N, CA, C and O atoms as a printed pandas DataFrame, in Angstrom:
     atom_number atom_name residue_name chain_id  residue_number  x_coord  y_coord  z_coord
0              1         N          MET        A               1  215.359  109.559   68.134
1              2        CA          MET        A               1  216.251  109.046   67.301
2              3         C          MET        A               1  216.851  110.200   66.594
3              4         O          MET        A               1  216.193  111.171   66.222
4              5         N          GLY        A               2  218.102  110.058   66.428
5              6        CA          GLY        A               2  218.863  111.133   65.597
6              7         C          GLY        A               2  219.064  110.493   64.125
7              8         O          GLY        A               2  218.544  109.438   63.759
8              9         N          THR        A               3  219.865  111.274   63.386
9             10        CA          THR        A               3  220.336  111.044   62.171
10            11         C          THR        A               3  221.823  111.216   61.995
11            12         O          THR        A               3  222.458  112.090   62.586
12            13         N          VAL        A               4  222.334  110.374   61.185
13            14        CA          VAL        A               4  223.774  110.473   61.180
14            15         C          VAL        A               4  223.972  111.147   59.839
15            16         O          VAL        A               4  223.665  110.587   58.787
16            17         N          THR        A               5  224.573  112.553   59.909
17            18        CA          THR        A               5  224.794  113.458   58.872
18            19         C          THR        A               5  225.866  113.116   58.231
19            20         O          THR        A               5  225.782  113.120   57.003
20            21         N          CYS        A               6  227.150  112.730   58.852
21            22        CA          CYS        A               6  228.299  112.612   58.083
22            23         C          CYS        A               6  229.136  111.371   59.034
23            24         O          CYS        A               6  229.150  111.286   60.262
24            25         N          SER        A               7  229.713  110.593   58.173
25            26        CA          SER        A               7  230.563  109.380   58.798
26            27         C          SER        A               7  231.989  109.563   58.115
27            28         O          SER        A               7  232.223  109.817   56.933
28            29         N          VAL        A               8  232.925  109.360   59.215
29            30        CA          VAL        A               8  234.391  109.483   58.711
30            31         C          VAL        A               8  235.060  108.267   59.210
31            32         O          VAL        A               8  235.041  107.999   60.412
32            33         N          LEU        A               9  235.761  107.377   58.179
33            34        CA          LEU        A               9  236.713  106.387   58.733
34            35         C          LEU        A               9  237.891  106.753   59.045
35            36         O          LEU        A               9  238.390  107.604   58.309
36            37         N          VAL        A              10  238.606  106.311   60.064
37            38        CA          VAL        A              10  239.895  106.685   60.383
38            39         C          VAL        A              10  240.720  105.668   60.590
39            40         O          VAL        A              10  240.395  104.865   61.464
40            41         N          GLY        A              11  241.916  105.464   59.880
41            42        CA          GLY        A              11  242.626  104.414   60.105
42            43         C          GLY        A              11  244.129  104.741   59.557
43            44         O          GLY        A              11  244.586  105.880   59.463
44            45         N          ILE        A              12  244.915  103.360   59.160
45            46        CA          ILE        A              12  246.278  103.340   58.686
46            47         C          ILE        A              12  246.050  102.849   57.212
47            48         O          ILE        A              12  245.109  102.124   56.890
48            49         N          SER        A              13  246.964  103.295   56.392
49            50        CA          SER        A              13  246.985  103.000   55.129
50            51         C          SER        A              13  247.300  101.451   54.809
51            52         O          SER        A              13  248.097  100.815   55.499
52            53         N          HIS        A              14  246.684  100.948   53.820
53            54        CA          HIS        A              14  246.855   99.599   53.444
54            55         C          HIS        A              14  248.177   99.456   52.759
55            56         O          HIS        A              14  248.527  100.299   51.933
56            57         N          GLN        A              15  248.960   98.386   53.073
57            58        CA          GLN        A              15  250.374   98.360   52.561
58            59         C          GLN        A              15  250.340   97.986   51.041
59            60         O          GLN        A              15  251.222   98.444   50.315
60            61         N          ASN        A              16  249.371   97.179   50.526
61            62        CA          ASN        A              16  249.454   96.685   49.117
62            63         C          ASN        A              16  248.186   97.510   48.254
63            64         O          ASN        A              16  248.207   97.402   47.028
64            65         N          TYR        A              17  247.366   98.124   48.734
65            66        CA          TYR        A              17  246.337   98.935   48.285
66            67         C          TYR        A              17  246.225  100.360   48.422
67            68         O          TYR        A              17  246.879  100.853   49.341
68            69         N          SER        A              18  245.539  101.123   47.710
69            70        CA          SER        A              18  245.406  102.718   47.902
70            71         C          SER        A              18  244.429  102.761   49.064
71            72         O          SER        A              18  244.308  103.903   49.507
72            73         N          GLY        A              19  243.727  101.878   49.660
73            74        CA          GLY        A              19  242.700  101.956   50.747
74            75         C          GLY        A              19  243.268  102.100   52.062
75            76         O          GLY        A              19  244.462  102.225   52.335
76            77         N          ILE        A              20  242.280  102.068   52.852
77            78        CA          ILE        A              20  242.786  102.095   54.323
78            79         C          ILE        A              20  242.265  101.015   55.214
79            80         O          ILE        A              20  241.231  100.402   54.946
80            81         N          ILE        A              21  242.983  100.791   56.270
81            82        CA          ILE        A              21  242.381   99.764   57.286
82            83         C          ILE        A              21  241.826  100.502   58.360
83            84         O          ILE        A              21  242.546  100.994   59.229
84            85         N          PRO        A              22  240.653  100.605   58.359
85            86        CA          PRO        A              22  239.779  101.483   59.388
86            87         C          PRO        A              22  240.010  100.914   60.927
87            88         O          PRO        A              22  239.910   99.717   61.198
88            89         N          GLU        A              23  240.299  101.835   61.798
89            90        CA          GLU        A              23  240.237  101.548   63.230
90            91         C          GLU        A              23  239.232  102.188   64.030
91            92         O          GLU        A              23  238.807  101.721   65.087
92            93         N          TYR        A              24  238.825  103.372   63.456
93            94        CA          TYR        A              24  237.660  104.203   64.180
94            95         C          TYR        A              24  236.566  104.700   63.166
95            96         O          TYR        A              24  236.802  104.724   61.958
96            97         N          ILE        A              25  235.533  105.038   63.620
97            98        CA          ILE        A              25  234.419  105.615   62.854
98            99         C          ILE        A              25  233.969  106.846   63.592
99           100         O          ILE        A              25  233.749  106.764   64.800
100          101         N          LEU        A              26  233.831  107.884   63.002
101          102        CA          LEU        A              26  233.452  109.192   63.452
102          103         C          LEU        A              26  232.163  109.552   63.054
103          104         O          LEU        A              26  232.035  109.798   61.854
104          105         N          ASN        A              27  231.166  109.644   63.774
105          106        CA          ASN        A              27  229.638  109.856   63.167
106          107         C          ASN        A              27  229.195  111.271   63.693
107          108         O          ASN        A              27  229.427  111.566   64.865
108          109         N          LEU        A              28  228.693  111.970   63.020
109          110        CA          LEU        A              28  227.974  113.280   63.316
110          111         C          LEU        A              28  226.472  112.971   63.527
111          112         O          LEU        A              28  225.709  112.902   62.564
112          113         N          TRP        A              29  226.064  112.787   64.793
113          114        CA          TRP        A              29  224.502  112.649   64.924
114          115         C          TRP        A              29  223.757  113.946   65.101
115          116         O          TRP        A              29  224.252  114.739   65.901
116          117         N          GLU        A              30  222.827  114.232   64.582
117          118        CA          GLU        A              30  221.988  115.314   64.638
118          119         C          GLU        A              30  220.642  115.011   65.315
119          120         O          GLU        A              30  219.984  114.104   64.804
120          121         N          ASN        A              31  220.201  115.560   66.256
121          122        CA          ASN        A              31  219.161  115.258   67.119
122          123         C          ASN        A              31  218.637  116.674   67.770
123          124         O          ASN        A              31  218.670  117.756   67.182
124          125         N          ASP        A              32  218.137  116.445   69.130
125          126        CA          ASP        A              32  218.138  117.802   69.630
126          127         C          ASP        A              32  219.311  118.557   69.929
127          128         O          ASP        A              32  219.321  119.787   69.974
128          129         N          ARG        A              33  220.366  117.772   70.148
129          130        CA          ARG        A              33  221.652  118.185   70.486
130          131         C          ARG        A              33  222.892  117.430   69.471
131          132         O          ARG        A              33  223.342  116.316   69.741
132          133         N          PRO        A              34  223.284  118.138   68.429
133          134        CA          PRO        A              34  224.219  117.566   67.665
134          135         C          PRO        A              34  225.517  116.995   68.518
135          136         O          PRO        A              34  225.989  117.556   69.507
136          137         N          ALA        A              35  225.911  115.981   68.036
137          138        CA          ALA        A              35  227.259  115.418   68.829
138          139         C          ALA        A              35  228.075  114.547   67.930
139          140         O          ALA        A              35  227.466  113.842   67.125
140          141         N          TRP        A              36  229.249  114.513   67.965
141          142        CA          TRP        A              36  230.119  113.688   67.329
142          143         C          TRP        A              36  230.374  112.517   68.281
143          144         O          TRP        A              36  230.611  112.603   69.485
144          145         N          VAL        A              37  230.277  111.293   67.462
145          146        CA          VAL        A              37  230.416  109.973   68.288
146          147         C          VAL        A              37  231.691  109.221   67.727
147          148         O          VAL        A              37  231.755  108.957   66.526
148          149         N          LEU        A              38  232.589  108.917   68.504
149          150        CA          LEU        A              38  233.653  108.275   68.000
150          151         C          LEU        A              38  233.594  106.764   68.546
151          152         O          LEU        A              38  233.351  106.530   69.730
152          153         N          ARG        A              39  233.836  105.741   67.586
153          154        CA          ARG        A              39  233.615  104.360   67.903
154          155         C          ARG        A              39  234.878  103.613   67.443
155          156         O          ARG        A              39  235.324  103.831   66.317
156          157         N          LYS        A              40  235.433  102.793   68.223
157          158        CA          LYS        A              40  236.374  102.067   67.908
158          159         C          LYS        A              40  235.986  100.735   67.262
159          160         O          LYS        A              40  235.233   99.958   67.850
160          161         N          ILE        A              41  236.498  100.466   66.050
161          162        CA          ILE        A              41  236.202   99.259   65.189
162          163         C          ILE        A              41  236.999   98.178   65.621
163          164         O          ILE        A              41  238.171   98.088   65.256
164          165         N          SER        A              42  236.491   97.380   66.337
165          166        CA          SER        A              42  237.315   96.020   66.886
166          167         C          SER        A              42  237.409   94.891   65.660
167          168         O          SER        A              42  236.473   94.702   64.883
168          169         N          GLN        A              43  238.543   94.245   65.606
169          170        CA          GLN        A              43  238.741   93.221   64.434
170          171         C          GLN        A              43  237.429   92.324   64.827
171          172         O          GLN        A              43  236.753   92.119   63.819
172          173         N          GLU        A              44  236.978   91.838   65.793
173          174        CA          GLU        A              44  236.181   90.773   66.065
174          175         C          GLU        A              44  234.785   91.205   65.556
175          176         O          GLU        A              44  233.990   90.375   65.116
176          177         N          SER        A              45  234.489   92.628   65.632
177          178        CA          SER        A              45  232.995   93.141   65.119
178          179         C          SER        A              45  233.038   92.855   63.584
179          180         O          SER        A              45  231.997   92.541   63.007
180          181         N          ARG        A              46  234.186   92.956   62.932
181          182        CA          ARG        A              46  234.038   92.699   61.320
182          183         C          ARG        A              46  233.591   91.220   61.116
183          184         O          ARG        A              46  233.118   90.943   60.014
184          185         N          PHE        A              47  233.678   90.354   61.947
185          186        CA          PHE        A              47  233.343   88.796   61.656
186          187         C          PHE        A              47  232.046   88.439   62.403
187          188         O          PHE        A              47  231.351   87.487   62.049
188          189         N          GLU        A              48  231.742   89.229   63.447
189          190        CA          GLU        A              48  230.481   88.857   64.282
190          191         C          GLU        A              48  229.424   89.908   64.103
191          192         O          GLU        A              48  229.589   90.989   64.668
192          193         N          ASP        A              49  228.497   89.726   63.470
193          194        CA          ASP        A              49  227.362   90.863   63.094
194          195         C          ASP        A              49  226.768   91.384   64.332
195          196         O          ASP        A              49  226.594   92.590   64.512
196          197         N          HIS        A              50  226.426   90.382   65.275
197          198        CA          HIS        A              50  225.580   90.681   66.417
198          199         C          HIS        A              50  226.286   91.187   67.525
199          200         O          HIS        A              50  225.668   91.439   68.559
200          201         N          LYS        A              51  227.633   91.389   67.437
201          202        CA          LYS        A              51  228.296   91.945   68.883
202          203         C          LYS        A              51  228.341   93.385   68.651
203          204         O          LYS        A              51  228.686   93.956   67.616
204          205         N          MET        A              52  227.946   93.898   69.752
205          206        CA          MET        A              52  227.686   95.159   70.158
206          207         C          MET        A              52  229.043   95.862   70.809
207          208         O          MET        A              52  229.641   95.338   71.748
208          209         N          ASN        A              53  229.430   97.037   70.232
209          210        CA          ASN        A              53  230.482   97.978   70.888
210          211         C          ASN        A              53  229.925   98.803   71.893
211          212         O          ASN        A              53  229.111   99.701   71.678
212          213         N          THR        A              54  230.377   98.483   72.981
213          214        CA          THR        A              54  230.034   99.341   74.234
214          215         C          THR        A              54  230.967  100.355   74.579
215          216         O          THR        A              54  230.792  100.898   75.670
216          217         N          GLU        A              55  232.071  100.779   73.767
217          218        CA          GLU        A              55  232.843  101.686   74.026
218          219         C          GLU        A              55  232.654  103.064   73.387
219          220         O          GLU        A              55  233.568  103.869   73.208
220          221         N          ASP        A              56  231.376  103.247   73.064
221          222        CA          ASP        A              56  231.082  104.566   72.309
222          223         C          ASP        A              56  231.183  105.759   73.214
223          224         O          ASP        A              56  230.775  105.761   74.375
224          225         N          SER        A              57  231.833  106.916   72.526
225          226        CA          SER        A              57  232.078  107.992   73.509
226          227         C          SER        A              57  231.651  109.270   72.654
227          228         O          SER        A              57  232.067  109.406   71.503
228          229         N          ALA        A              58  230.914  110.086   73.182
229          230        CA          ALA        A              58  230.473  111.188   72.661
230          231         C          ALA        A              58  231.689  112.372   72.683
231          232         O          ALA        A              58  232.374  112.586   73.683
232          233         N          ILE        A              59  231.808  112.968   71.633
233          234        CA          ILE        A              59  232.749  114.168   71.564
234          235         C          ILE        A              59  231.877  115.423   71.256
235          236         O          ILE        A              59  231.135  115.575   70.286
236          237         N          VAL        A              60  232.137  116.375   72.375
237          238        CA          VAL        A              60  231.210  117.599   72.265
238          239         C          VAL        A              60  232.070  118.800   71.845
239          240         O          VAL        A              60  231.553  119.906   71.690
């Protein structure tokens, strides 16, 4: 198992507040071989806790 050293939320600005509406999360995993992993945050996963995102992609 690896450890997430850094997480970055990527998205668009919210029209009424100073926050963002996240669309992606970028994690830096450190294990035997460090890797950046980009995951798309789907609208459905915000409401369904048990839904798995199978579209993970490693960025090297």
